[in-house]
N, C-alpha and C positions, 0 to 999 in steps of 0.2 A: 561561640562568641555571642555574648548577650550585652545589651546596654540599656540603661534606664531611659524611660520615656514618660513624659508628663503632659497631660492634656486635659481638657474639660470634656467629659462624656455626659451629654445632656445637661444636667444642672449641677454636676459634681466634678470637682477636680480629682483626677485619679493619677496614680503613679504605679508603673509596673516595670519589670525588667524582662525584656524579651529579645529574641534574635531580631535584628533590625529588619530582616526581610519577611518575617512572619506576617501573614495576611491579617489586616485589620478585622476582617470577618471572623477569623478564628478567635482573636482576642475578645471581641465583642460577645460572642456566643459562649466560649468556653470559660473565660475568666470572669466576665461580668453577667453572664446568663441572660443577656438581652436577645432572646430568641425570636423576636419579631423580625429581625434581619435574617433573611433566609439564605441558605446555600442551595443554589439551583444548578446552573450549568458550569459554574466556576471558570468561565471563559469571557465574561463581560457581555454575553449575548442577551440574557433573560432579564436582568435588572432587578431580580428579587432581593439582591443583597445591597441595594442602593442606600447610601447614607449621605448626609451633608457634611462638608468640611468648611468651617468658617475660619477665615484668616484675617488678622487685624492689619489693615492697610490704610495709612494716613488717618488713624483714629476711628476708622469705620470698619465694620466687619463685612467682608465679602464672602458670600456662601456659594458653593458649587456642589453639584451632585457628582458622586464618584461611585464606582463599583468597589465595595469593600473587599471583595475577593481578589482584586488586583492591586490593592493599596498596601504597600509595606508599612508596618506599624511605625517605623522610624520617621516616615514622611508626615505623620500627624503630630509630632512633638510640638507642643506650644500652640495647638489649634483647638477649635471647638468642633467636636464630633456630635452630630445629632442623628439618632436612630429613630425609628417609628415611635418608640416609647417616649422619646423626648418631646413629642407633640401632645402628649396626653394632658387633658384638662382634668380638674379634680372631680367634677361631677357630671360631665357630659362629653359627647363627641365634639371634635373640632368641626368647624363649618364645612371643611372639605371632607372629613370622614362622614359626617351626616349626609352630605350630598351623594357620596358613593352608596350609602345604604338606601337613600331615597330613590335613586335611579336604578337600583339593582345592578350596580356596576361591580359588585364583588360576589363571586359565586364560590369557588373552592377557597378563595382568600389567600392563596399562597403568594400571588403576585401583588396583592393590594398594597402592602406596606411600601413597596418600591414605587408604585404610582403616586402614593400620597407624599412620600418624601420628595420625589422629583418635582411634583407640582408645587409643593410648599416652598421648595428651594427657588423655583421660578418666581413665585410671589415675592420672596425676599430680595431677589437680586435684579429682577427686571423692572424696566420703567415703561415699556411699550406693551400694554396689556391688550393683546389681540388673541383670538382663537388660534391662529396659525402659529404664533410664538409659543403659546401654551402647549400645543401639540408637539412642537419641536422639542420642548423640554422633556417629553416622555418618549422620545424616539429610541431610547435604550431600554424601554420596559415592554415586556411581552406578556400578553394574557391569552391563555388557551381556551377560556370558557365563554367569555361574554360576546365575542364577535365585534367588540370595540364600540358598537353603536351607543351603548349605555355610558361608556367612559367618555365618549365625545359629548354626550348630553351634559355630563358633569362639567366638563371643560367649558362648554358654552354658558352654562348657568353661573359658574364661578367668575368667568370673565365679565359677564353682564353685571354681576354684583360688585366686582372690583371697580369697573368703569364708573358705575353709579356712585360708589363711595368716594372716589377721588382721593387716593391715599395721601398725597402730599409728601413733604420732606420727612416727617417723622413716621416713616413707613412701619417700623416695628411696633410702635405704640398703637398705630391705627389697625394693624393686623391683629394685635392682641384684643383691641376693643371689638373687632368684627368676629372674634372667636376662632381665628386661624392659628394662633400661637398662645402658649402659656405665658404667664407673667414673667417668669425667670429670664426670658430673652433680653429684657432691659438691663440686666446685671452683667451679661456676658462681656461687653466691651471692657468694663472695669476689671473683671476677673482676668481677662486675657492680658491686659496691660500689666497687671501685677504678678503674672505667672512666671516664675523662674524655671527655665528649662535647662536641660543639659544634653540630651542625646543628639540634638541637631547640630551641635558644634563639634562633634567628633572629627578629628583630622583624618584625611585619607592616608592610610598606611598600607594599602594594597588590597588585593582581592577583587572580586567582581563589582563593578560599579552599577548600581541599580538607579536608573534615571526615573522613568515613569512607572515601570514594572508591568505594563499592560501586555507584554509578551513573555517576559521571564516568569511571571507568576501564573501564566497559562501553562507553559512548557515544563517548568521545574518547581512548582509551588511546594511540592513535598520533599524535594531534595535540596533546594537552595538554603533551607534553614540549617543545613549541615556544613555550609560553606562560609568562608570569610567574605563578607560583602560590605560595601559602603553605599549608603542611600544618599543620593544627591538631591538637595532641595532647591526649589525655584525661588528667585528673589523678586518676582513680579515683572509685569510687562515693561515698565519704563527702564528698569535696570537690565533687562534681558534682551531688549530690541532697541537698537539705537543707530544713529548715523555717525560714522567716523570717516572724516575726509569725504570722499565721494562714494562711499560704500555703505550698504546696510549690513549691520552686524547682528547676528542672532546667536545668543548664548545657547550652549548645547542643552541646558535643562529647560528651555522654553517649551511650554506645552502647545499643542495644536490650537487649543482655545485661545491662548494668549496671542498666538500668531494671527488668528482670525480677528481678534479685537484690537490689535495694534493700529494706532492712527498712522504710523509710518507705513505699514503694509497697505492700509486702506488707500493711502495717497498714491503709492507707487505701483501697487498691484491690486487695483480695486475689486477685481472679480474673485480674488483668492477666498474670501469668506464664503461666497456662494459655492465655489468648487469644493471646498473642504467640508461643507455640510454633508458630503458623501463619504467623509473619513469617519468610519466607525459610527458611534453614537455620541450624544453630548457627554455622558459620564466618561466614556473612553477618551474623547477629545480633551476633557478636563484633566486627565492624567497623562496621556501619551505625550512623549516629548519628541522634538525634532531629532535629537541625537539617537534616541531609541529606534526611530523609523529608519535612520540611515545605517546605523551599526548592525541592526538586525539583518541587513543585506538582502532583504527580500527582492526578487526581480520585479515585483509589482507594487513596491512601496509608493504610496500616494504622493508623498512630499519629495521623494528622491528624484522622480522623473522631472518634476518642475525645477528643482534646484540645478539639475544637470543643464537645462537649456539656459538658465541664468548664469552659467559659467561659474558656479560657486566654488569657493576654495574652503578647505577645512583647516582650522588651526588645531593641531594635535599637541597635546601637552603630556609631559612625563616629569613629575616632580618640578624642578625649576627650568627645565629645558622645553622648548617649543619648536615645532616645524610646521610649514605650510604645505598642503598637498591639494592639487585640483581634485574635486569630487570625482571627475571622470576617470582618475587614476587610482581611486581608493578601492574599487572592487576588483579582486583578483580572479576569483572563480566562485562557483555557487557557495554562498554563505561564508566566503573567505575574503577578508579585507586586509588592507595594509596598515595594521596596527601592531606596534611593537609591544612586548610584554610590559605592563604597567602604564601604557599610554592610553589616553582617552581623547575624545573629541571635545575640545573646550568651547569652540565657536565655529560658526559658519558665516562667511561674508561673500557678498557679490556686489558688483557695481550697480548704482542706482540706474534703472532703465531710462534711456533717453525718452523725452516726450515724443510720442508718435510710434514708439516701438510696440509691435503687436506681440502679446503673450497669450497663448492658448493652452488649455488643459482639458483633456478628454478621458473619460473612464467608462468602461463597459463591464458590468458585472451581472451575475444571474438575477439578483434582485437589486433594486435601486439603492436601498439604504442598508446600513449595517452589514456590508459584505465587502470582501476583498475583490480586487479587479480580476477579470479574465484577461483583459488587455487594458493598458493605459498609455497615454502619450501626451507629451507637451511640446510646445513649439515657441520659439522666439524669433521674430522677423523684424529687420530694419529694411524699409523699402521706400521707393520713390518712383513716380511715373510708371506704375505697373511693373516695376522691376525689383527683384530681390537683391539688396546690397549685402545683407548678412542673414544667415538662417542657421538655427540649431534645432534639431528634432530629436526627441528622446522616445524610447519605446520600452514598455514593461510587459513581461509575460511572454516574450519571444526569444529569450536567451537566458543563460544561467545567471546573468547579472543585469541590473538596470543599465540599459544600453543607450549610448549616444550614437545616433545614426550619422557617422562622420562622412561616409561616401555620399549618401543621399543629400546631405546638407551641402557638401562641396559642389555637387552637381547642380543644385538649384541656385547657387549664388551667381548673380549676374544674369539670370534668366528672366525673360518676360513670361508671365503666367498665362498659358493657353492650354487648351485641352490636348494639343499635339504632343506635349512633353510627358503626358501621364504614363505612357507605356515604358518610357525610359526610367521614370521615377519608380514605377512598380518593379522594374528589373533591378534597380539599385537596392531597393528595400529587400527584395528576395535574397540578394547577395550578402546582406549584412546580418540576417536573422537566422536563428536555429530553433524554431519553436518545437515543442513536443506535444503529443497528445496526452491529455489527462482528464480529470473529472470536469474541468472547466472548458473543454473544447478540444477538437482535433487540431493537429498542427496546421492543416490546410485552412481550417476556420480561422485560427488566430492570425495567420499570415494575411488572409483576405480582409479580416477585420481591421488590422493595422493599416492597411492601404486606405481603407475608408476613413480612418481617423486622420491620416495625413491629408486626404482630400478635404476633410472637414476643417482642418487648420487653414488650408489655402483658401477655401471658400469664405471662412470667417474673416480672413485678412483682406481678401480681394473679392468683394461681393459680386463683381461682374462675372467671376469665374463660374462657368456653367458645368455642374457635375452631374446633372440629371441623366445625360446620355451615357455617362460612364458607370453608373451604379446599376 
């Protein structure tokens, strides 16, 4: 099954017929011979394959960095794709490329295109030009040669230059004048407006639904191109995240980045953006979707354990029929979920948290960034006068499925928080979990770690609660 795809590749409109789940990386390198985009880990870890995807939103182009090895080609239909070659000036290096040379920030050079693409994307999309923000933009790029000190010097120098220049509203023209972009970038909005596409409007007629692709294109990149698939595209933050009656609705194709940027989420779960900075890397967050994280059914999914304590419900859709199912009932066993043939998760919804509700999220992993959890846990508490009126606690990495600790939560409801209850709480936790020993820790380690995360929730909700003597 192949379908036509039409997009702008650097400064040219291109049209090709490909399997919709074929990786953008392979199309870039094999069909268009743009080999500056490298194939490294093919798992979204190294960032050597990073490209920019530009999407026309309200007459302005919004750029984001993505791993082209994890991006199905059908997802870029009607968009602007920029590879490292797309930044080339006619007779000189860009200001960013020059700074990499000047600071000795490129040695073997394999990773350098990814760094330059990510940082240029940050300049295009960002409005808060700080060193910390710039470094966040390259959190998905790995260099094995430099030790990063020289790359950090590049970032510091570029940020100082941009702050001094004061880009203003006409950012693209100013970046061209400063030597960061070639002239053709000014023509892209007009080209995108006039671009007639076709592949993105293909109706769903069955097969595997590919949402973000950040898991499927890791596990089955070489075999999925022999399957019937449907690549689902996002409609943007405002159409994907909205309030309906007293609930927040999140469409299934919402990306993690969209979730973090949503004003609705910022208002009602203000810490989510900080928490989910530990979800993969920026290029992965720009592609990974809330549906994919749920349906993948990983016991340690970063978003699932939060949605569990928010008492989220799924809207499942099959052709014209729909049904609702609590998220807590969706997971049957390891990697097995309650989805009928042809059914998919259309949306997730949960009640807007009441003012004063405590929501906590904790994650422990072997490295802080770009890693999956060894253990994670979330908590939602309604309380008054040092007493818990309602509590839901979730746990990941201690059972075959993302787990809602129902017995522990029921035990804590109506209780005053004192150190005297901890032994009973620990006993309840032990009775509900079934951790196993693996590369991320022994079963005993995971059980003890989960107890400390539950204590952390209680401590964060009730600051007077003394845990020092218990740890």
